[in-house]
Biotite code that builds the C-alpha atoms (Angstrom):
import biotite.structure as struc

atoms = struc.array([
    struc.Atom([10.410, -7.724, 0.059], chain_id="A", res_id=1, res_name="MET", atom_name="CA", element="C"),
    struc.Atom([7.839, -6.419, 2.533], chain_id="A", res_id=2, res_name="ALA", atom_name="CA", element="C"),
    struc.Atom([10.000, -3.429, 3.410], chain_id="A", res_id=3, res_name="ASN", atom_name="CA", element="C"),
    struc.Atom([10.160, -2.546, -0.272], chain_id="A", res_id=4, res_name="ARG", atom_name="CA", element="C"),
    struc.Atom([6.377, -2.930, -0.397], chain_id="A", res_id=5, res_name="TRP", atom_name="CA", element="C"),
    struc.Atom([6.022, -0.638, 2.636], chain_id="A", res_id=6, res_name="LEU", atom_name="CA", element="C"),
    struc.Atom([8.200, 1.994, 0.948], chain_id="A", res_id=7, res_name="THR", atom_name="CA", element="C"),
    struc.Atom([6.087, 1.756, -2.208], chain_id="A", res_id=8, res_name="ARG", atom_name="CA", element="C"),
    struc.Atom([2.861, 1.948, -0.190], chain_id="A", res_id=9, res_name="LEU", atom_name="CA", element="C"),
    struc.Atom([4.112, 5.018, 1.695], chain_id="A", res_id=10, res_name="GLN", atom_name="CA", element="C"),
    struc.Atom([4.946, 6.659, -1.625], chain_id="A", res_id=11, res_name="SER", atom_name="CA", element="C"),
    struc.Atom([1.568, 5.848, -3.195], chain_id="A", res_id=12, res_name="CYS", atom_name="CA", element="C"),
    struc.Atom([-0.220, 6.937, -0.061], chain_id="A", res_id=13, res_name="LEU", atom_name="CA", element="C"),
    struc.Atom([1.693, 10.213, -0.020], chain_id="A", res_id=14, res_name="GLY", atom_name="CA", element="C"),
    struc.Atom([0.876, 10.858, -3.674], chain_id="A", res_id=15, res_name="GLU", atom_name="CA", element="C"),
    struc.Atom([-2.820, 10.174, -3.064], chain_id="A", res_id=16, res_name="THR", atom_name="CA", element="C"),
    struc.Atom([-3.589, 11.730, 0.325], chain_id="A", res_id=17, res_name="VAL", atom_name="CA", element="C"),
    struc.Atom([-0.469, 13.766, 1.054], chain_id="A", res_id=18, res_name="GLY", atom_name="CA", element="C"),
    struc.Atom([2.713, 13.127, 2.994], chain_id="A", res_id=19, res_name="PRO", atom_name="CA", element="C"),
    struc.Atom([1.235, 14.169, 6.341], chain_id="A", res_id=20, res_name="GLU", atom_name="CA", element="C"),
    struc.Atom([-1.512, 11.559, 6.181], chain_id="A", res_id=21, res_name="THR", atom_name="CA", element="C"),
    struc.Atom([0.938, 8.929, 4.941], chain_id="A", res_id=22, res_name="ALA", atom_name="CA", element="C"),
    struc.Atom([3.233, 9.682, 7.876], chain_id="A", res_id=23, res_name="ALA", atom_name="CA", element="C"),
    struc.Atom([0.316, 9.541, 10.314], chain_id="A", res_id=24, res_name="ARG", atom_name="CA", element="C"),
    struc.Atom([-0.869, 6.162, 9.035], chain_id="A", res_id=25, res_name="LEU", atom_name="CA", element="C"),
    struc.Atom([2.428, 4.405, 8.351], chain_id="A", res_id=26, res_name="LEU", atom_name="CA", element="C"),
    struc.Atom([5.160, 6.496, 9.964], chain_id="A", res_id=27, res_name="GLY", atom_name="CA", element="C"),
    struc.Atom([5.582, 4.202, 12.942], chain_id="A", res_id=28, res_name="ASP", atom_name="CA", element="C"),
    struc.Atom([4.919, 0.977, 11.040], chain_id="A", res_id=29, res_name="CYS", atom_name="CA", element="C"),
    struc.Atom([7.593, -1.572, 11.975], chain_id="A", res_id=30, res_name="PRO", atom_name="CA", element="C"),
    struc.Atom([9.852, -3.010, 9.309], chain_id="A", res_id=31, res_name="GLN", atom_name="CA", element="C"),
    struc.Atom([9.437, -6.694, 8.616], chain_id="A", res_id=32, res_name="LEU", atom_name="CA", element="C"),
    struc.Atom([12.557, -8.640, 9.507], chain_id="A", res_id=33, res_name="ALA", atom_name="CA", element="C"),
    struc.Atom([14.395, -10.350, 6.641], chain_id="A", res_id=34, res_name="PRO", atom_name="CA", element="C"),
    struc.Atom([13.603, -14.051, 6.721], chain_id="A", res_id=35, res_name="GLY", atom_name="CA", element="C"),
    struc.Atom([10.339, -13.473, 8.578], chain_id="A", res_id=36, res_name="ALA", atom_name="CA", element="C"),
    struc.Atom([8.084, -16.502, 8.856], chain_id="A", res_id=37, res_name="THR", atom_name="CA", element="C"),
    struc.Atom([4.852, -16.680, 6.868], chain_id="A", res_id=38, res_name="PRO", atom_name="CA", element="C"),
    struc.Atom([2.967, -16.130, 10.138], chain_id="A", res_id=39, res_name="LYS", atom_name="CA", element="C"),
    struc.Atom([4.962, -12.951, 10.851], chain_id="A", res_id=40, res_name="ALA", atom_name="CA", element="C"),
    struc.Atom([4.373, -11.725, 7.292], chain_id="A", res_id=41, res_name="LYS", atom_name="CA", element="C"),
    struc.Atom([0.637, -12.310, 7.646], chain_id="A", res_id=42, res_name="ALA", atom_name="CA", element="C"),
    struc.Atom([0.542, -10.425, 10.959], chain_id="A", res_id=43, res_name="ALA", atom_name="CA", element="C"),
    struc.Atom([2.537, -7.553, 9.467], chain_id="A", res_id=44, res_name="TRP", atom_name="CA", element="C"),
    struc.Atom([0.207, -7.364, 6.447], chain_id="A", res_id=45, res_name="THR", atom_name="CA", element="C"),
    struc.Atom([-2.861, -7.491, 8.715], chain_id="A", res_id=46, res_name="ARG", atom_name="CA", element="C"),
    struc.Atom([-1.452, -4.539, 10.693], chain_id="A", res_id=47, res_name="ASP", atom_name="CA", element="C"),
    struc.Atom([-0.797, -2.458, 7.565], chain_id="A", res_id=48, res_name="VAL", atom_name="CA", element="C"),
    struc.Atom([-4.279, -3.150, 6.194], chain_id="A", res_id=49, res_name="VAL", atom_name="CA", element="C"),
    struc.Atom([-5.861, -2.324, 9.562], chain_id="A", res_id=50, res_name="ALA", atom_name="CA", element="C"),
    struc.Atom([-4.040, 1.019, 9.540], chain_id="A", res_id=51, res_name="ARG", atom_name="CA", element="C"),
    struc.Atom([-5.424, 1.808, 6.093], chain_id="A", res_id=52, res_name="LEU", atom_name="CA", element="C"),
    struc.Atom([-8.922, 0.627, 7.099], chain_id="A", res_id=53, res_name="ASP", atom_name="CA", element="C"),
    struc.Atom([-8.895, 2.858, 10.168], chain_id="A", res_id=54, res_name="ALA", atom_name="CA", element="C"),
    struc.Atom([-7.483, 5.929, 8.471], chain_id="A", res_id=55, res_name="GLY", atom_name="CA", element="C"),
    struc.Atom([-9.048, 6.059, 5.012], chain_id="A", res_id=56, res_name="LEU", atom_name="CA", element="C"),
    struc.Atom([-12.491, 5.745, 3.485], chain_id="A", res_id=57, res_name="ASP", atom_name="CA", element="C"),
    struc.Atom([-13.064, 2.738, 1.221], chain_id="A", res_id=58, res_name="ALA", atom_name="CA", element="C"),
    struc.Atom([-12.782, 4.659, -2.056], chain_id="A", res_id=59, res_name="GLU", atom_name="CA", element="C"),
    struc.Atom([-9.490, 6.317, -1.099], chain_id="A", res_id=60, res_name="THR", atom_name="CA", element="C"),
    struc.Atom([-8.073, 3.073, 0.294], chain_id="A", res_id=61, res_name="ARG", atom_name="CA", element="C"),
    struc.Atom([-8.939, 1.238, -2.927], chain_id="A", res_id=62, res_name="THR", atom_name="CA", element="C"),
    struc.Atom([-7.355, 4.013, -4.982], chain_id="A", res_id=63, res_name="GLY", atom_name="CA", element="C"),
    struc.Atom([-4.125, 3.834, -2.990], chain_id="A", res_id=64, res_name="VAL", atom_name="CA", element="C"),
    struc.Atom([-3.860, 0.064, -3.333], chain_id="A", res_id=65, res_name="LEU", atom_name="CA", element="C"),
    struc.Atom([-4.661, 0.155, -7.051], chain_id="A", res_id=66, res_name="LEU", atom_name="CA", element="C"),
    struc.Atom([-2.089, 2.898, -7.570], chain_id="A", res_id=67, res_name="ARG", atom_name="CA", element="C"),
    struc.Atom([0.549, 0.789, -5.822], chain_id="A", res_id=68, res_name="CYS", atom_name="CA", element="C"),
    struc.Atom([-0.346, -2.328, -7.742], chain_id="A", res_id=69, res_name="GLY", atom_name="CA", element="C"),
    struc.Atom([-0.204, -0.530, -11.066], chain_id="A", res_id=70, res_name="ARG", atom_name="CA", element="C"),
    struc.Atom([2.974, 1.414, -10.507], chain_id="A", res_id=71, res_name="ARG", atom_name="CA", element="C"),
    struc.Atom([4.567, 1.725, -13.933], chain_id="A", res_id=72, res_name="GLY", atom_name="CA", element="C"),
    struc.Atom([1.505, 0.500, -15.827], chain_id="A", res_id=73, res_name="ILE", atom_name="CA", element="C"),
    struc.Atom([-0.317, 3.218, -17.735], chain_id="A", res_id=74, res_name="SER", atom_name="CA", element="C"),
    struc.Atom([-4.061, 3.769, -17.422], chain_id="A", res_id=75, res_name="ALA", atom_name="CA", element="C"),
    struc.Atom([-4.360, 3.135, -21.166], chain_id="A", res_id=76, res_name="ASP", atom_name="CA", element="C"),
    struc.Atom([-2.714, -0.265, -20.813], chain_id="A", res_id=77, res_name="ARG", atom_name="CA", element="C"),
    struc.Atom([-5.110, -1.166, -17.972], chain_id="A", res_id=78, res_name="VAL", atom_name="CA", element="C"),
    struc.Atom([-8.079, -0.096, -20.126], chain_id="A", res_id=79, res_name="ARG", atom_name="CA", element="C"),
    struc.Atom([-6.867, -2.224, -23.041], chain_id="A", res_id=80, res_name="ARG", atom_name="CA", element="C"),
    struc.Atom([-6.280, -5.227, -20.790], chain_id="A", res_id=81, res_name="ALA", atom_name="CA", element="C"),
    struc.Atom([-9.810, -4.973, -19.417], chain_id="A", res_id=82, res_name="ARG", atom_name="CA", element="C"),
    struc.Atom([-11.166, -5.254, -22.972], chain_id="A", res_id=83, res_name="LYS", atom_name="CA", element="C"),
    struc.Atom([-9.426, -8.595, -23.560], chain_id="A", res_id=84, res_name="LEU", atom_name="CA", element="C"),
])
């Protein structure tokens, strides 16, 4: 699951800040082993977030994470959901 998330994050990051920046920030990020313990998953996630914190300003970082979280959900649908 985390490796799929990393692939999605790399894609969103590349779309937002360009493939060179994505490669610089996440290119050497280790893959999370299948069956990793919750502690290992937390450490892996902490590392990924630290990479984004160090390499992007807050607005860009938020945009990347929102883009990843909304993959496949249109902006119009998000707007309508916020009105509920």
